N, C-alpha and C positions, 0 to 999 in steps of 0.2 A: 745501385752502379758501382760500375767498374773502376779500378785504379785511375784512368785518364779521366774519368768523367769526373769524378771527385776533385780531382788535382785543377782541371779549368770548372770549376762551377762557379757560375755566376748567378747563381736562383735568388731570387729575390734583393736582387741588385739592381741599380738604377744609373745608366750608362749615359753621355750629352757627348754628342759626335758632330762638331758642326762641319760644314761639307757633307751631310750624312745622305743628301738624298744620289745623288749616282757617283761612278769609279770608284778608287778605294775605301769613300765614307761609308757608301754602301754597303759595301762588301763585308764593313767592320759590323756595319750594323744588324746584319744578318746574323755575321758570327754571333756574335755577344748577347743576341735576342735567342738561338739555339741553343744556346747554354745557357738559357734563365734568366738574361736578364730584362727589364723595363728600358723602355730606351728613346728619346729625345733625338727629334731628326733635327737640325737647324741648318737654314740655308737662306739662299737671297726668294729662292723661286719659291712661293707658297705651294702651288698645286704640284711640284716635284715632291715638296716633301709631305703633305698631305698623301700622296698615291705610296711612296716609299712606306709609310707609319701603315697603311691598310695594306700593302701587300705583306707587311712585318707580323700584322696582329691574326691575319688568315693565314701564314703557314705556321707561324710560332705558336701563336697563343696570346703572344704577351703583349704587354701594352703599349703603345707608341704612340708618342706625342709628335707634332707636326708643329716649325714654331719658322717664323719669318725673321731674319734677320742679317743682317750686312755685317759681318764680324769686324770687317774695317773700320766700325763707325762707335766708338768708345760708347758713346750715349745710350747705344740700345743694347748694351751687353748688361747691365742691369736687372732690364725688364726681361731678358731670356733667363737668367740665372734666379729672380723671384719665380719666374711662372712657371719653374720646373720643380723647384722645392713648394710652392704652392700646390702641386699636382700632385709630384709622388713623396714631397717631407724632406729630400735627401739625393745628394749624387754620389754614387762609390768610385764613378770613376769617369775623366773626364777625357776626352781625343779632340784635340786641337787639332783640326784636319785639312780646316777649309786653307786655301790655297792659288794664286795663279802666277801665273809669268807671262805678260803677252809679250809677242814676235816684236821684233823691230828689225828695220836695218841693217843702220848703223847707229853707235853708243849715241853719237849727238842728236839722234833722232829722238831719243828719251829725255821728254819734260819735265817738270817736276813734278807736276799735280800726277805722271804716270809714275814715275819714278814713288811719289809719294802712297798712293793709292796699294802699289805692289809691297812697299814694308809695311803698313797699315794690316794689311789683311794676314800675310804672311808672321808679323813680328809683334805690332803694337796691340792686335786683337785679342791674340795669344796670352798675353802677358796681360792684361786687363782680364780677362775669363779666368786664368789662372788666379792670379791676386784674390778675386771675388768668390770662387767656389775653393781655393786652394785652405785660405781663411775657416771658410765651413766645415772643411774636412777635418784640418786640424781640430776643431772643437769639440768635433763626433766622435774623433780618436781612431780615424781611418780612411784609407783613401789612397785613389792613385791617378795622377793627371801623365797622359801620354802626347806628346809634342809632335806633328808626323814634319818630318824635314824631306832632304832631299840629298842625294848621293852628290849632288852640283854644288851642295855645300860646302863639301871638300874636295871634290873634281869640276871646279866652273869654267862652264862653256864660254866664250865671246860672245855668246849669243841670250844669255841669261844671266851678266850681273848683277843686277839691281834686286833678281829673284836671290840668286846664291848668297849674296849678302846677307840677305831678312834671313835666309834659310841657317845660315854660319850663325847670323844673334841669337835663334831660335835654340839651334844647339849651347850655346853658351848659356844664355836662361836657364835650360834644362837645369845644367850643375848648379846653378844662382839658387832657384826653386827648391832644389832637392835640399839642400841646406837650408832653407827660409823654411821650410815646413815638415822635415824631419824632426822628431823620426814616425811620425806618426802618418805622416804621406809621402807616398813613393811618388817619383819624379821622373821621368825616361824618354831618351829622346827614338823615336821609331823612325830611321833613316832609311826612306825608299829608294830605290832604282829604278831603271824606266821599265814601265807598266803598261799594258795594253787597254787603255782605258777610252774611252771617248777623245779623252785630248790628245792620242795619242795619232788621232790622223789628222791633224799639224803637223807631223812631223812628215821632214822631206826623207821618205825611207824607198830605199831602193835597193830592194834584197834579188833583186836581178841582176844585177853587176859586183855584189859584196854585200858580205854581211857587215848593215850596220852597229851590229852588238859584238863583233868578233874580238873586242876587247875586255869584254868582260870573262869572267872564269867560266861560265855557264853557254855564252856563247848567244846567248839569246834574252829578247824582253820579258818581264814577268807577265803572266795571266792574272787578271784583279783577284780571284781567290786563293792567292799565294802570298798573298798579306796578311790573311786572317790568323793564322799560325803564332805569329810572331804578338800581334793585336792581344790575342789573347792572353800568351803567356805574360805581357805587361798589365792585361785587364788584370789578374787573377792570382790569388795568393801561389800558385807555380814560381812565380819572380818576389816572394818575399823579401828576399834579402840582393833587388836589384832596384837601386836606385842612382840619379848622377849619370847614367849608362846610355851608351846609343848601340843599340841591334841594329841591325845593319839586314836587310831585307832588301838587296842591291842586286845579284847575278854576279859578286864578285868585282867590284870595279878595284883597277890597278892601283 
């Protein structure tokens, strides 16, 4: 095993990823499995979870468990954690990746139900999961929690106000959890910029007249596999002295 392989080795570890069946979550799931981890793929769509888990097992030889859950619903999260510990006996890394940012025409169109749904999925669910898993990690003496945030939490646009507010709360929560669970458990934010996942199909991108990402230092959106390196850094012992931090993979927001 070469030096880099040792540095990012996750052999024998268990990684739980919410929103792990599509987009950036799927990329991270494959990434940690390729580095030796068994994975739990959790999302609302069971068929997608099962399909992704089967693909991971076939490609990497690691075990992958599919679990249907709505992360925004508090009472479903105990079952996810219990099922993971029953199957694997531990969780070494929790990646709070599930999220959503619904479209709206104007702010007054945002209903209380929609606002609550955004906050529940992007903030309340990660808090509850982190509390349930983090305390068990402390008992085990080690662990890593990765909260996947958004560049919009620092540079919110008018079209993502509830989402940006929830993700800003997630950034703040990271620092508090790092203090609560340290020194045994590291807690960090992985802040993603614009990535060309299936969600990006809903964006109004008119590159024929201008570059919609010209404001970024890299002047482009990210390709989904480009999230993997940052995730592996935070999941592995390569980041053993990193906690309470924001690691940005955002193309260089101004």
